[in-house]
N, C-alpha and C positions, 0 to 999 in steps of 0.2 A: 688774639691772633690765631689763625688757623695753622695747623702743622704744615700744610702745603706752602703757605706764605713764608713760614720759617725756613723750610727747605730751599725755597727760591733764594732767600737771603744767604743761606749756607753756600749755595752754588756760585756766589760772587767770585769772579775769576781769580785764579792764581797762575793762569797760563800766559797772560799777556804781560810779561815782565819786559816791556819795551822801552818806554821813555824813562830816562834816568834824571837824577838830580844829585848835586854834590853833597855827600855826607862826610862830615869830619872824620878823621881816622878814629877807629874804635879802640877803646882801652879794654883791658882784660876785666872780666867779671870778678876776678879774684881780688881786685883792688878795693880798698875801703874808701867810700866816698865821704867827703866832708858834709856835715849836717847842713840842711838848707835853713838859712836865717832870713831870707828875703820875704817881705810882706807880699810881693807880687806872686801870681801863680807860677808854678814851675812849668817849664815847657817840655813837651814830648812830641816828637815828630815821626810819622810813618813815612818811610822812604824806601829807596832801592839801594842795594849795595852789592858788591862782588866779593865772593870768598873763593878760596882755592880748596877743591876737594879732590884728593888723589891726583894732583897734578893737572886737573881740569878747572877752568874758570866756571863759576856758577853764579848766576844772577838771582839774588834772593831779596826778600824784604828786610827792612830794619826798623827798629823801634828805639830811638835814641834821644838823649837830651841835647840841648844846643851845643854843648862842648864835645859831643861825640860819644859820651858814655852810654852804653846800652842799658836800658831798664831804668829803674828808680830805686832809691834808698831813702826812706822817710823815717821819722821818729814816731814811736807809739804815743798815742794820746793827743796827737796834733790833728789838724785838718788835712785831708787829702785835697789840696787845692792845685788843680792841674789844668793847663791849657794844651789840649790835644789838637794837633794840626796834621793835615794830610798833604803830602807832596807826591802822591802816586796818581796815576791816570785812571783809576777805577775806584768805585765806592768801597768803604771798609768800615770796621768798627772794632773796638777793643773791649774785651771782657776782663775785669779785675779779679782774677781767680784767687779766692781765699779771703778777699775783703767782703764786707756785707753792706754795700751801698744802698741807698734808696733804689727802688725798682727802676725808676726812670734813668738811672745812671749805670745799670748793670752791664750794658754792652752787647746785648743780643739783638741782631737786626730785626726791627719791627716789633720788638717786645720790651717796652713800647717804642723805644727810640728808633728814629730813621737812621739809615746808613750815613756815615760821614762822607760827604762828597769831595772830589778832588779840589784842592786848594782851600777847603773849609777848615775853620778852627772852632772847637767846641770846648767850653769850660766845665770842669767838674769840681764840685765842692761838697764834701761830706766828711764826717769824722773817720779817721783812718782806723781807729780801734786799737786793740792790743798788738803786741809784737808778734812777729812770725815770718817764716819763709814762704813767700807767695810768688805768684807770677802773673803775667798778663799776656793775652794772646787774642788773635782774631777768632771770632766765632763763625768763621766761614772756611772754605777750603784753602784760603790764604795761609792758614796756620801751617799747612804742610810745607809751604815755601818760607818757613822760618819767621813768620810774623808773630814772634813771641819774644819775651824778655823777662828777666827776674824782676820781682817787686818785693823788696826786703824791708820789713818794718822792724826797726831795732828799738829795744827798750833802753831807758837811761842806764840801767844796770849793765846791759850788754855793752854799751858804749864805753863804760869805765873798766870793763873786765880785761885782764891781761890775757887776751885770746885773739888769735888771728882768724878772721872770717875768710873762707874760701867758698865762693859761690860757683856751682857747676850746673849749667843748663844742658840737659841731654836732649838729643833729637834724632830722628831717623830722616834720611835724606835720599831723594831720588832725582835724577836728571830729567825724569818724565814729569809732566804736569800732574797735579792731583786729579784733574778731570780725566786725564788718560788713565791714571791708576784706578779710579773708580769705574770707568768704562770697562777696563780690563777685568776687574772683579765681577761686574755684572755680566760681561760677555762670557766668561768662563762658567759662571753659574748657569747661564742660558744654554750653554753647550754641554753642561754636565761634566765639565773637565776641571772642576776645582781641585787644586793640589791639596793633599792632606799631609800634615807633619806629625808623624806618630813615632813613639818609641815602643819598646817591647814590653807592654803591659796588657794583659788580656785576661779574660775569665772573670768569674764572679768575684774573687778576692780583689782583683784589680779594680772592678767597677765600684765595690764597696769603698775601697781606699780613695778612689777618685771622687766619690760622692761626699767624702768627708771634707773635701776641699784641700787636701794636703798631698794628693798623689801626683805621680808623673803622668804626662799625657800618654795616650795610647789607644789601642783598639778596645772597644767595649765588648760585652758579652755578645756572642754571635746573634745577629738579627737586630742588634741595637745600634744606634748611630755612634760614630766615633768622635772623640775629642780632637779639636784642632788648636794649634798654637799661633802660628804666624801666617797670616794670609797674604802678606806682602814681603818679598825679599828685597830689601832696599839696596841701593848702590853703596851707601855708607851710613855709619852710625857716629854721631858727633857728640863731643863734649866741648861746650863753648866754641862751637863752629869748627872744631878741628878733630881729625882722626888721629890714631896712634902713628900714622906715617909722619905726622908733624904735630906732636901733642903740645899742649900748654904745660910749661914747666913753671911751677909756682915756687918762688923763693920763700923758704921758711927757716926758722931759727932752731939751732940745736937745743934740745931740751924744751922747746916751746910747745904751746898748746894750740891746736887748730880746731875750729868748728867748721865742718863741712856742711854747707847748705846745698843739698842736691835736689834738683827739680827735674822730674821726668816730663819734659815737654814734648816727647815723641807722640806722634799721632796714632801709631798702631803697634808699638813695641814696648814690652815690659822688660825690666832689667833686674838683676841682682847686683847690689853694690858690694864689692869685695875690697876690704881695706888692707888685704895682704898681711905683711909683717906687723902692721900696727893694729893693736887691739882697739876696737871701736866701742863707743858708748852712745847708744841711741838715746837722744834726749828730747826729740820732738818729731811728730808726724803731722803733715799738712799744716805746719805752723803752730801746732798746739803741743804744749809740754806733756811729756809722759815720764813716768818713773823710769830710771835708767835701765836699759837692757844692753847687756854686754855681749860682744861677739865680733865677728869679722865679715859676716854675710847678712845683708839686709835687703829684702825685696822692696821694689818700688814700681807700682803700676802707672799707667798713663794718667797724668794729672796729679799724681801724688808727690809729696815731698818728704824727705827724711833729713833731719839734722843729726850729724854724727860727730862726736868729740873724739879726737885722737891726741895722744901725747907722744911727742917725738923723743927718741933717745938722745942722751947727752952727746954721744959720739957722732950723731948726725947720719947723713946718708941720703939716698934717693928712694922714694917710696911711691910706687904706682898705686893709684886708687882706681879700680876698674869698675866699669858698668858692663856686665856680661849679659848679652841678649838671651832672653828666655828660650830654652830649648835649642840653642844654637851656639856656635863657637865664636861669633863675632863679638868684639869688645871695643868700647870707647873709654875715655877717662882722662885724668890729669896725672901729673907726676909732681909730688911734693919733694923738693930738693934743698938741702942745706948748702951753704957756701962750700965750694970745692968738691962737692960730691960727684962720684962717678955715675953719670946718668946713662943707663943702657937702654937700648931700643926695646920697646914692647911691641910684640907682634899683634897685628889687628885680629888675627885668628888664634884662639887659644887651643889648648890640647883637649879640653873637655867642653861639652855643651853646658850652657848655663842652666841652673835649676828652674824647674817649673814652679811658678808662684802659687802658693796655697794660702791657708789661713793659720799656719802654725804660729807665726809671729803675732798676728792679729789677736789670737787667743791669749797671748801673754801680756799685751799692752794694758797699762793702767794709767789713767790721766792724772796729771798734776792738779787740774781744776775740773772735776766732773760737773755735769749739769746738776741742778738741785733735784733731790729725790721728790717725786711727785707722781700721783696717779694720772694715767693718760685720759684725756678728754675724748680723743678720737683715735681709732686704730684702723689701719688700712692694710690690705694684702695685695701685693703686686707679684707678677710672674714675668720673668725675662724670657722671651721666646725668639725663635728664629733658627736658621741653619745655614751652613756654608754652601750647601748644594744650590739653594735658591738665592743665596745672598740677600736674605730678607730678615730684618730684625724688628722686634717690637717689645712693648711693655703692656701686658694685659692688666687692666684695672687702673691704668694711669689717668684715664679721663675722669675718674670719680674722686680724685684726691682734692677735696674742697675743705678748707679749714677756716676757723675764725680767729681773729687776733686775740692773743692771751691764752690760747689753748696749748696744752701739752699734747704733742702728736707722736704716735708710734707707727712706724711703717715696717711691716714684715715683707721681705723680698726674697723670692726663691729664683734660682737660675735653672730654668728647664731646658736651656740650650747646651750645646756641646762646645762652647767657647767661653772663656772668661770675659767678664765685663766690669771695668772700673766705673762705678756709678757715682756721679757728681751732682750735688744739690746746690743750686745758686742761692745766694742771699742769706744763708744760715750755716751754722755749724751744728752737727748732730753728734750724739754719742752712740757708739756701738754697744747695744745692751743684750744682744743675743747672737750666737753663732751656732749654726747647725743644731738648733733645738736646745742649746744649753744657755742659760742666763749668764751673762758676764757683765762686769763693770768696765767696759772696754774704753778704747781711746775716743777722744773728741776729734772729729775729722770734718772734711767737706767732700772727700772722695773715698769710697770703700770698694774693694775688689770682691767680686762674686765669682769664684771658680765654677766650673760646670757642676751642676747638681747640688751646689751649696746654697745655704740660706743665711740671712742676717736679719736682725731687727734693729732699727734705728729709732732714736728718740730725739726730738728737738722741740723748742718752744716757738710758737708762731708769733714772732715779735717784729716782723718786717713785711708789711702788707705789699702784695703784688701778685703777679702770675709768674712763678719762678720755675725755670727749666730744671728738670731732673732727667739726666741722660747718661748714656755710656760715653766715656771719654776716649774711646776708640773712634776716631773721626769718621771712618767709613761706616761703622755701625750706626752712629748718630745720623749720618747723612741718608741712611737707608731705612730709618724708622724707629731706632731705639731712643725715643725722645718723648718725655711726658712733662707734666707740669704740676706743681703744687699751687693751687689757686685759692686766694683768700676770698671768702664770701663777700659778694658785692663788687668784685673786680671783673669787668667784662672781658 
């Protein structure tokens, strides 16, 4: 499939949210679902729904089970046996982000599957794999209009554990259509009026710090381009469809243990998760276990997931869990509250800007189950390119990534642009084995962040034949060119 055809599929509308159908009332994502025991395929439907955002009614997409529950919860080691139906009046398709299905079931329009037509039903059957916090979303601009939902794969051990799951799906929201947002970005680029979001860092020391992938955004050395953080200021930032004007309050037990499964489903916004008064234990990234990392602040870029375990004090209380927008004051999140707790209002805007995401945490992560040590059969070098002025993005070298089944593949990626890019590989999990020129035994992931001027090396086994997308998970960067493929030899 040519990139032009892919982009045509990507542009499938999210503006025409016109015809509705009745969707059962949604339940909270924080509720634990009963395990599926039916031999028949599970049902999942794409439809329309209405949510309240800052006192205004907003018509968005939904991805729900027949009983109204959003998303899916399945058991590890079982088959992903699903009947996906569409009740919207435009074509669509769903990508199972974090799973490794056969190529035909991946959910990218035209690669190779056709879009799901209105009223059409399609069945998917493949092994679900190991446990993990994953999600599913449209691989079109419909993703901006909340066509996304959690996809949680629980192990038998997790189902037995005395631990409460709280699933949080983050999103950025606009009352404008994604087509309008993209046109505005392109229009400002054409006029040379792109807004830049900078803080006070300049000079050679600042550039060196920024090149490490750990620095704050700011002006570069005179004569050099400047780093940019947020190219869209959204109307709202959501956690489970809600702002802090009307947040989700999750009932928890005094002295209990909670596993936060946090999914950054935003299209163009990175966050830092702040557990506040609760000490957090990071135990998984992108659904893959890591050796525990303790703290209260954990970065999560678009497409990434973090599993954070917190222990509640025996005296109870109310405990906001914040998702703070990168380089800005806006916040979303949920509030964990024990019975009788005094739940106080959390302001949407905080007192300080959220941290700029770097690679500090990435350098510390160590996987519970690393990939086997093995010499690479093939090595590739890619460079992420583009700029905000032209609003044009790309991956130099992406056309030449051709592999054979059974090979160990290493991909070295450098970011030559002045904006961060969370890079996602379909159909595989990779291990981060290099960061900014230093060899590491890093996390196993499916999405890795590359800050400006940073570099990483990824290793994976070519064990799933197809023509797999490798792209930036910033929706508008992908839509304007930052999209490549890992192609198995013999796949046209």
